[in-house]
C-alpha positions in Angstrom: -21.5 -14.6 -19.4 -23.8 -15.1 -16.7 -21.7 -18.0 -15.0 -18.5 -15.9 -15.1 -20.3 -12.9 -13.4 -22.1 -15.4 -11.0 -18.5 -16.6 -10.5 -17.1 -13.0 -10.0 -20.3 -12.2 -7.3 -19.2 -15.3 -5.5 -15.6 -14.4 -5.3 -16.7 -10.7 -4.2 -18.8 -12.1 -1.4 -16.1 -14.6 -0.3 -13.7 -11.9 -0.2 -16.4 -9.7 1.5 -17.2 -12.1 4.1 -13.7 -13.2 4.6 -12.8 -9.1 5.4 -15.8 -8.8 7.9 -14.7 -11.5 10.1 -11.3 -10.4 10.4 -12.1 -6.7 10.9 -14.1 -7.7 13.4 -11.3 -9.7 14.8 -8.8 -6.7 14.6 -11.5 -4.2 16.0 -11.5 -6.1 19.5 -8.3 -7.9 19.6 -6.4 -5.1 20.5 -8.2 -4.8 23.9 -6.4 -7.2 25.5 -3.0 -7.1 24.3 0.0 -5.2 26.1 2.1 -2.5 24.4 4.0 -4.6 21.7 1.2 -6.6 20.8 -0.6 -3.6 19.6 2.4 -2.3 17.7 2.6 -5.6 16.0 -1.3 -5.2 15.0 -0.4 -1.7 13.9 2.6 -2.8 11.9 0.3 -5.3 10.4 -2.1 -2.6 9.2 0.8 -0.6 7.6 1.8 -3.6 5.6 -1.8 -5.0 4.8 -1.5 -1.1 2.9 1.6 -1.6 1.1 0.5 -4.8 -0.1 -2.8 -3.5 -1.5 -1.0 -1.3 -4.0 1.3 -4.1 -5.0 -2.0 -6.4 -5.2 -3.0 -4.4 -7.9 -0.1 -4.0 -9.6 0.8 -7.8 -9.3 -2.7 -9.2 -8.6 -5.0 -7.3 -10.9 -2.5 -5.6 -13.7 0.0 -9.0 -13.8 3.1 -7.0 -13.1 5.9 -8.1 -11.1 7.3 -4.9 -8.4 10.4 -5.3 -6.6 10.3 -1.7 -5.7 7.6 -1.5 -3.2 10.0 -1.2 -0.4 11.4 2.1 -2.3 8.1 3.7 -2.5 7.3 2.6 1.5 10.3 4.6 2.2 9.7 7.4 0.5 6.3 8.1 2.0 8.2 7.6 5.2 10.5 10.1 4.5 8.1 12.7 2.9 5.9 12.3 6.5 9.0 12.3 8.7 11.1 15.6 7.2 7.9 17.6 6.9 6.5 16.7 10.2 9.8 17.7 11.7 9.7 21.3 10.5 5.8 21.9 11.7 3.7 20.5 8.6 0.7 18.7 9.7 0.2 15.1 9.4 -2.5 15.6 7.4 -0.9 17.5 4.7 2.2 15.1 4.6 0.6 11.7 4.5 -1.3 12.2 1.1 1.6 14.0 0.0 3.8 11.3 0.0 1.2 9.1 -1.6 1.2 11.5 -4.4 5.0 12.0 -5.0 5.2 8.1 -5.0 2.2 8.1 -7.6 4.6 10.6 -9.9 7.5 8.7 -9.2 6.0 5.6 -10.3 4.4 7.4 -13.1 8.2 8.6 -14.3 9.4 5.1 -13.9 7.0 3.2 -15.2 7.4 4.8 -18.7 10.5 3.2 -19.2 10.2 0.5 -16.7 6.8 -1.2 -18.5 8.3 -1.4 -22.1 9.7 -4.8 -20.8 7.7 -7.1 -19.1 7.3 -9.8 -16.2 10.7 -10.5 -15.1 12.6 -8.2 -17.3 10.1 -5.5 -15.3 10.9 -7.0 -11.8 14.7 -6.4 -12.4 14.3 -3.1 -13.6 12.3 -2.3 -10.3 15.1 -3.9 -8.5 17.3 -1.7 -9.5 15.2 1.2 -8.6 14.3 -0.1 -5.2 18.5 -0.5 -5.0 19.0 3.3 -6.1 16.7 4.4 -3.4 18.0 2.4 -0.6 21.4 3.7 -1.3 20.2 7.7 -1.5 17.9 7.2 1.3 21.7 5.7 3.4 24.6 8.1 1.7 22.4 11.3 1.4 23.0 12.7 5.1 21.7 16.6 4.0 18.5 15.3 2.8 17.6 12.0 5.2 19.8 12.0 7.7 21.7 8.9 6.5 23.1 6.2 8.9 21.8 8.3 11.3 18.1 8.7 10.2 15.1 11.2 11.7 14.2 10.7 14.8 11.5 11.9 17.2 8.8 11.7 14.6 5.1 13.1 16.0 2.2 11.2 16.0 -0.9 13.2 14.4 -3.8 14.6 16.5 -7.6 13.2 15.5 -9.8 15.4 16.4 -8.2 17.7 18.8 -7.1 13.9 20.6 -3.4 12.5 20.6 -2.7 9.2 19.1 0.7 9.3 21.1 -0.7 6.0 23.0 -0.2 2.7 21.1 -4.1 1.7 21.3 -5.4 5.0 19.7 -2.6 4.8 17.0 -3.4 1.4 16.1 -7.0 2.6 15.3 -6.2 5.5 13.3 -3.8 3.3 11.2 -6.8 0.9 10.9 -9.3 3.6 9.8 -7.1 5.1 7.3 -6.6 1.6 6.3 -10.4 1.0 5.9 -10.5 4.5 4.2 -7.8 3.3 1.5 -9.9 -0.4 1.4 -12.7 1.5 0.3 -11.6 3.6 -2.3 -9.5 0.6 -3.8 -13.0 -1.3 -3.8 -14.5 1.1 -5.7 -11.9 1.8 -8.4 -11.5 -2.4 -8.9 -15.4 -2.4 -9.4 -15.2 0.4 -12.0 -14.2 0.5 -15.7 -10.5 0.7 -14.5 -10.7 -2.1 -12.6 -12.2 -4.2 -15.1 -9.6 -3.0 -17.4 -6.8 -3.9 -14.9 -8.2 -7.6 -14.8 -8.8 -8.0 -18.6 -5.0 -7.0 -18.8 -4.2 -9.7 -16.1 -6.2 -12.5 -17.9 -5.4 -12.0 -21.3 -3.4 -8.7 -22.7 -3.5 -9.8 -26.0 -7.7 -10.2 -26.1 -8.0 -6.9 -23.8 -5.9 -5.1 -26.5 -8.2 -5.9 -29.4 -11.0 -4.8 -27.2 -9.8 -1.5 -27.1 -8.4 -1.5 -23.6 -5.3 0.9 -23.7 -2.8 -1.7 -22.4 0.3 0.4 -21.8 -1.5 3.5 -20.3 -3.6 1.3 -17.5 -0.9 -0.8 -16.9 1.3 2.4 -16.1 -1.7 3.4 -14.4 -2.0 0.7 -11.9 1.6 0.6 -11.5 1.5 4.6 -10.7 -1.6 3.9 -7.6 0.1 0.7 -6.6 3.1 3.0 -6.2 0.9 5.7 -4.2 -0.6 3.3 -2.2 2.8 2.4 -1.1 3.6 5.9 -0.3 0.9 6.5 2.0 2.0 3.2 3.9 4.8 5.0 4.4 3.4 8.0 5.9 2.0 5.9 8.8 5.0 4.0 9.0 7.3 6.8 10.2 5.1 7.9 13.1 4.1 4.3 14.3 8.2 3.8 15.1 8.9 7.4 15.3 12.4 7.3 13.9 13.4 5.6 10.5 16.7 5.0 8.9 17.4 3.3 5.5 17.6 -0.1 6.9 13.6 -0.9 6.8 13.3 0.1 3.3 15.7 -2.6 1.8 15.0 -5.4 -0.8 14.4 -7.6 1.6 10.9 -5.8 2.7 9.8 -5.8 -1.2 10.5 -9.6 -0.8 8.4 -9.9 2.1 5.1 -7.6 0.5 5.7 -9.7 -2.5 4.9 -12.7 -0.3 2.2 -11.3 1.7 0.6 -11.0 -2.1 1.5 -14.2 -2.8 0.3 -15.8 0.5 -2.7 -14.7 0.8 -3.9 -14.6 -2.6 -3.3 -12.7 -5.8 -5.7 -11.3 -7.2 -8.2 -11.5 -4.1 -9.4 -8.0 -2.5 -8.8 -9.6 0.6 -5.5 -11.4 0.0 -2.9 -8.9 2.0 -5.4 -8.8 4.8 -4.9 -12.4 5.7 -0.9 -12.8 3.9 -0.3 -9.7 6.3 -1.2 -11.8 9.2 0.7 -15.0 8.2 3.9 -12.7 7.1 3.8 -10.5 10.1 2.3 -12.1 12.9 3.0 -15.8 12.8 6.9 -15.5 13.0 5.5 -13.8 16.4 3.3 -16.6 17.7 6.1 -19.3 16.6 8.6 -17.5 19.2 7.6 -20.2 21.6 9.6 -22.5 20.0 12.7 -20.2 20.5 15.6 -20.8 18.0 13.3 -22.8 16.0 10.6 -20.6 15.1 12.0 -19.3 11.6 12.3 -23.2 10.2 8.5 -23.8 11.6 7.6 -20.7 9.8 9.5 -21.1 6.7 8.1 -25.0 6.4 4.6 -23.5 7.2 4.6 -21.0 4.4 6.7 -23.7 1.7 3.8 -26.6 2.3 0.9 -23.8 1.8 2.5 -22.8 -1.3 2.7 -26.6 -2.1 -0.8 -27.0 -1.5 -2.6 -24.0 -2.9 -0.3 -22.0 -4.8 -3.0 -19.6 -5.3 -2.8 -18.8 -1.7 -5.2 -18.5 1.4 -8.2 -17.2 0.1 -7.7 -19.0 -3.2 -7.7 -22.1 -1.4 -10.8 -21.0 0.4 -12.4 -20.7 -2.8 -11.6 -24.2 -4.0 -13.0 -25.5 -0.9 -16.3 -23.5 -1.6 -16.4 -24.7 -5.3 -15.7 -28.5 -4.1 -18.8 -28.0 -2.0 -21.0 -26.4 -3.9 -20.1 -29.3 -6.8 -20.8 -31.7 -4.6 -24.2 -29.9 -3.5 -25.3 -29.6 -7.1 -24.3 -33.2 -7.7 -26.3 -34.9 -5.0 -29.0 -32.7 -6.1 -29.0 -34.1 -9.6 -29.2 -37.8 -8.2 -31.9 -36.8 -5.9 -33.7 -34.8 -8.8 -33.1 -38.0 -11.5 -36.1 -40.6 -12.0 -35.2 -43.9 -10.7 -34.6 -46.4 -13.6 -36.4 -49.5 -11.5 -39.6 -47.2 -11.1 -43.0 -47.9 -12.5 -44.2 -45.0 -15.1 
């Protein structure tokens, strides 16, 4: 038990160290970028938040969901439509998360009767349903014309219209959601989520309500997706149905897998690869998508546990070599005297 706790503590320290380094870069980096670069960083923060919710569902509760883009879209439209009629962003943003949390509960009751790839099919159908509603119900969502002139909020009376202030708003809210999720995962709920992922039968035998905790993880992950959508709407200042199709759900799933499913810091690094790497590879002109696909395939082949999984394996290998060297030095010399 002590060895398991020590391993878990090292894993947490590894995630915190990686996140501290990434946070320092995220704070300083926009100061030397143009508007488009700052926009990409804000988009990275939004997708990080959405992927944090999916990581809770997939990485901790062990359930595959292909509906995260739907919850992203619902949160975006709730914020966009209500701010257009004069409701404050600071009311619509948490409201979008609450709506997605409730919808996650309603979807989860029937959907979680199935598991794994069957659940993926159910969530895929829900994503398609939401996409069709956003596209066709013009009286509510504007249909193919979308919602335009979405205003960015005030923070302490100061405007976030400029790219850099709005990016720091996105980063600050990302950190707030991350802190809340970190607390949740260190609570008894978080330990129950991890027990469900590792061995649902053993968790049930220990008194963990498998269905209730799985449903809770799914709903919380959906709610966090709604919060991310509430930031996406004022970021782009115009939304339609296009960004919330299946391709976005697959991109969010790729973010979680590339960063490392079940690692708290995985979505941050996965979003950097999935959202920012293609832009950095544009110098190769028409070959950038080919290079991007090859790099992702190589990463998944070399380390299917993702970037943080690869880092953890390297850490363990180094610790094992150091322990072996210490044992060799401490061993008595067989040819020596008494």
